[in-house]
N, C-alpha and C positions, 0 to 999 in steps of 0.2 A: 356859635360859641361852643367849644368842646366841654362836656360836663365831666369833670375829673372824678366824680363819685360814681360814674357809670349809671346815672339816673337819666331817664328821658326828659328832654326839654318840654316844659308845659306849653301847650298852645295858647293858653290865656290864664289869667289869674284864677278863673273859675276851675281850670283843670289842674292847678298846682297841687302837689301832695300836701296834706295837712300835717303829717308826722304826728298823728294823735298818739300813737304807741311810743312810750319813752324808750330810749336806748341807754345802755350802760356808759359810764365814763370811759371804760376801756375801749368800747367800740368807737366812741366819739374821738378819742385820742388817735386811734388807729386810722380813722377816716381823715383826720387832720394830717397825720404823717404821710399818708398816701397822696393827699392833695399837694403838700409842700414838695415832696420828692419828685412828683411828676411835673410840677410847674416851674421849679427853679433848677437850671442846669448846673454843671460843675463850673465853678468860677474862681478867679484869682482875686483875693481881697487883701488890702493893705491896712495896717493898724498897729496899735501898741499893745504889748502883752502886759496883762495885770492879773493879780490873784492866781499866779502860777503855782500848781501843786503837782507832785509826782506820787501816785499811789504805789502801794506795795507790789501790785501786779506789774508795774512798769509803765502803765498808761499815764498820760499827762492831761490835766484839766486846767483851763485858764480862760480868761476873757480877752477878747480882741476889741479895742475901743479906739475911737477918735474923739474929737472935741465935743460931739453932741450925742453919740450913741455907743452901745457896746453889745456884744453877742457872746453867749457861752460857747466854748469850743472844747473838743476832745480830740486827742491824737493818741492812737493806740501804739503799743510797743513795737509791732511789726513795722510801722511807718517811721517810728523814732530812730530806728537803726540806720536810716539814710541821712540823718542829721549829724554832721561831724563837728558841731560846735555846741557850746553850752548855752542852753536857753535860760533866760532870767527875766524878771519883771522889768518893764520899762524899755525893752528892746523894740525897735521898729522892724517889723517883719512883713513878708508877703507870703500868704498861704493859699494853697489850692484845696478847696473843700467842697463838700456837698451839704446842702441844707436838709435838715430833718427835724423830727420832733421826738424827744425822749418820752415815750408813752408813759413810763412809770410815774413821772412827775409832771407831764404835760408841758415840758419846757422846750422852746425853740432853741436849737443849737446847730453848730457847724462841725461836721466830721472832717478833720484835716487829713489829707493824703500826702501833701508835700509842703515843706516850709523852707524859706530862704530869707536871708537878711535883706532888708529893704535897700534898694539901690544897686543890687547885684543882678537884677533880672536881665538887663541888657547884656551884661558880660556872660551870663549863663547861656543866653540864646545864641550869642556869637560863638561861644565855645561849642555848643551843640551843632550849629551849622557847619563850622569848620571840621568838626569830628566826622559828621556824616559825609562831607565832601571828600575828605582824605581817605576815609574807609572805602567809599565807592571807587576811588582811584587806585585802590589796592596797596596803599602805603602801610596798612596795618597787617598785611598778609604774612603769615608765618613762613611761607616759602621764600619770601624776599629777605628775611632776616638771616644774619650771619652768625654762626656758632662762636662762642667765646673760647679762647685758647685755654688749654688745661694748665700749661705752664708758660706764663707771659714772661718774656725776657726784659720788657720795659713797659711801664704803664704811664699813660698820659691822663692829666686831670684838667678839665675845662671848668673853671669857676673863678670867683673873685679872690685875690690873695688875702683880703681882709675878712673873708667869710669864715664863720665858725665851722662850716661844713668841711672846709679844706683841712683844718686841724683834725677834725674827726676822721677824715679819710687817711691823712698821713699817719696818725696814731694807729689806726687799724692796720695799714699796710706794714708799719714798722713792727707791730706785734705779730702779724701773721707770716710775713716773709720779708725781713729787713734787707735781704740781699738784692731785691729787685729795685733798680733805679726808677725814679719818678720824675716826669717832666710836667711842669705846670704851664698851661696856656691861659694866661690871665684874661678875664673879661668880666665886665659888670653883670650882675645877675638880677638887677632890679633898676627900674627907672627908664627914662626916655633913651631910646636907641640901644637898650640892653640886648634885645633879640638880634639886632644886626651885628653887634660886637661878638655875641656868642657864636653866631653863624660863621663869622670870619675866623674866630679861633678854631672852630671845628674844621673849617676848610684848610687852615694852616697845618693842623695836625695830620689831616688826610694827605696833603701834598708832600710833607716831609717824610711820612711813613717811617718815623723813627721809633714808633711804639707798636706793640702788639695788640693793645686794647685801650680804649678811651673811656674815661668816666666823666659824665656830665652831672654836676651835683650842686645842690643848694639847700639850705635849711628851710624850715617851715615858715609859713606866713599866710596872710589873707589872699584872697583870689587876685586882688590888684598887685600884691607883691609878687605873685607867681605868674603874672600874665605874660611876661616875656617868653615863658616856655609854652605858651599857647599860640604863638605867632606861626603863620605858614612859612615865613622866611627861615625860621630856625628848624622847622620840621623838614623842609627841603634840604637844608644842609646835612641834617642827620641821615636822610635817605641817601644822599649822594656821597656820604663819607665812605671811604674804602676800608676803614678800620672797624672792627666790632665795637659797638658803643653800648655802655651801660648807663641808664638814666636813674639817678637817685635824687629826686627833687621832693622836698617837703616831708610830711609825715606819711604814715601808712595810709591814711584816709584821703590824702591829696592825689588827685589824678590830673595830669596835664597831657596836652597833645604830644609832647616829647616822650612821655611814657609809652604811648601807643606806637610811635614810629621807631623807637629805639630797638636795638636787637635784643635787649634784655631790660626788664624793669625791676628796680629794687625799691622797697618801701621807704628807705632812708639812705643818706650818704654813706653811713657805716655799712649798711647791708650791701651797697654797691661795691664798696672796697672788698668786702668778703666774697662777692660773686667774681670779682676780677682776679683774685689771687687764691692759690691753694693755701691751706692752713699748715704752717711749718710744723706745729706740734702734731697734727694728725699725720703729716707725711713722715715725720720722724718715728711716730708710733707704728705706722705701716711698714717703714723700712726695717724697724727693729723686729716686727713680727715676721717679715719675710726673711730676715737674717736668722732668726731662731728656727724657722721652718727649714731653711737651707742647711743650717748646722745639723738639725735632726736628720734630714734626708742624707747628708754626707756621712754622718755617723752610722746610720742604718746600712748604707751601701758599703761602707768600709767593713762593718761587721759581717755582712753577707759574704764579701770577698774573702775575709779571713776564715770564715767557716768553710768556704769552698776550698781554700788552700789546705786546710786540715784534712778535708775529705780526700783531696787528691794525694796528700802525703801518705795517708793510710793505704791508698791503693798502690803506691809505688813499692815493689818488692824486688829482691835479687832474682836473676833469671834461673839460677839453680834451684831456689826455693820454689819458683813457679813450676819448674819441670818436675820436681819431686812431688809437688801437690798434684800436678796432673797425673803422674804415674799412680799415686795412691788412689786418685779418683778413678782411673782406668781399672785398677784392680778391684775396686769396689763394684764398678759397673760389670766386670767379668763375673764376679761372684753372684751378683743379682741376676745376670743373664743366665748363668748355669742353673740357678735355682728356679728361675722362671721356666726354662726349657724343660727341666725335670718335672716340674709341676704340671706343665702342659701335656707331657707324654703320659703321665699317670692319669690325668683327666681323660685323655683320649682312650686309653686302655680301659678304664672303668666304663666309659660310654659304650665302647665296642662290646664289652661283656654284657651290659644291660641290653643292648640291641639284639645280641645273639640269643639271650634268654627269652626276650620277647618274640623273636622269630621262631625259636623252637616251640614255644607255646602256641603260636599262631599257625605253624606249618601242619597241614592235614596228613592222615595216613593213606598213602596212595594205594596200597594193596587192598585195604579194606574198602576204599572208595571204588576200586575197580570191581571187586566182588559185588558190592551194592549195585553198581551200574549193570552188571551182567544179570543179576537177579531181577532188577527192575525192567530190564529189556525183555527178559523171558515173559514176565507177567504182562508186559505191554503187548507183546506179540499174541499171546493167548487171548487177551481181552479183545484185541482187534479182530482175531479170527472168529471169536464167539459173536462179536457185534456184527461182523459181515454175514455170518450164517443167519442170524436173526433178521438182518435187513433183506437177505435173499428170500427167506421164507415169507416175510411180510410182502415183498414185492410180488412173489408168485401168487400169493393169495389175492392181492389187489388186482393183479393182471387177470386172474380167472374171473373175478367179479366184474371187471370191465368187459371182459370178452363175453360174459354171459349177458350183460346189458347192452352190448353193441348191436346196432341195426344190421351189421354185416352178418352176425351170427343168425339173426332171424332170416336173412336172405339165404344163408347157407341151408336152412331147413326147408327151402322151397318157396318161400314167400317172395313177393316182388313189391316194389313201390311205384304207385301211379302218380304222375304229375301232369297238370294241365299245361296249356300252351304258355302260361306265364311262369311256370316252374313251381307252382304251388302244389303241395301233396293233396291228393284227392282222397278224403276219408268217407265220403258219403256219395251215393249215386245221384243225389239231388244236386250235387255241385257240377255235374257235366250234363250235356245235352246229346241227344242222338245225332250222330254225324260229326260230333266234335272229335278232333284228333287229340290223343294223349300219348305220353311217353311212359314206357315200362322199364324200370331199373331192376336188374336181377343181381344175383350174387356175383356173377361174372358176366359183364356186358349189359346192353340195353336194346330196346326195340320200340318202334312207333306203331300205334294202333288207332282204330277209328271205332267210336261207340256206334253200334248198330242196334243195340236194344238195352233198355234199362228195366230193372225189376227192384222191388223192395227187398 
């Protein structure tokens, strides 16, 4: 067995927890709430409403009872918005809710998620199944639906001639656009065979094609009263209808299969008539506004053309006047040209004088420059001669010093240079041996010799 309090199962009575330490009431109620919510799934429960109250917050509190028991229930405002009928004491209902414990009071209660009147459960399930089937078949797709005409030439109405909805539709059409003729295709909207008769009327209107748009309408009622509009036979006739069809069945909170398959859905029959026709008052207002805009545009265009005519009339002159004006203009241009030419000549003369003055200031004295050149040339020649004489004397002195230190000068004084067989100069008698051949270099010429004797 699963322990809902997340406590381990005792292996025996001896191992069972003793819970010696007391726990708070808050903790105990929280444990009870967790146990109830985990153990009891979401259920449908049928019963009678009693002790119904609606709090200022919008939440509802009541008891659900039968012959032998009752349970406290709460339904929050977010869930109540899906209930489109008035809840009151004594009503037999079916609720879907989750069991829980209100910890603040330790009360066992049911939190309601959805409520419906008893006996409608089968119809709701049938409606849901058919809706899912037709939606899967693509009957609700927006791409399949036809657009409504902006200006219908004739409107067809499929409903019961005795229905109050027909009077509402005709009153609305007469108020909005009385010039549009209306064709009524009678059919019962409630009871046995109503769906078949409605489908036949829609098929008749489609075959005749004498209308531009079709209105399927009926007033409000219970789900049984509106059930003819939840039949697949009627839905098929709407899908196969060649005319755009507006469905206005019931009140704003009522939804039928016909609403989903129709080309347009209106919350009421009156709204369906408004969708199918333009508003004459609005059209007249729009036409009046366009008329005023056209008048203003025409007036502005006429004023522009009148202004242009005035401008052209001012430009039209006699040919003689135009010739005289041109001659006057030419004389003025001649005077201006003469003045400009005279001014240009004066400017050029003034510029030439300034350039001549600048040239005179910048021009050198050629005679003085020639004299300076002659004088500088004479000085240069004298300086060059003196420099050459000094260079010659220095060269002669250096030449004498070189000659004095030259080996040739020594040889000229009668000396000779002795070299051995390897060409080395012999400076000491110890560098040669007796019988060794040596070379003698004189001031002019040379000779070979042999050492016959050495002395210190």
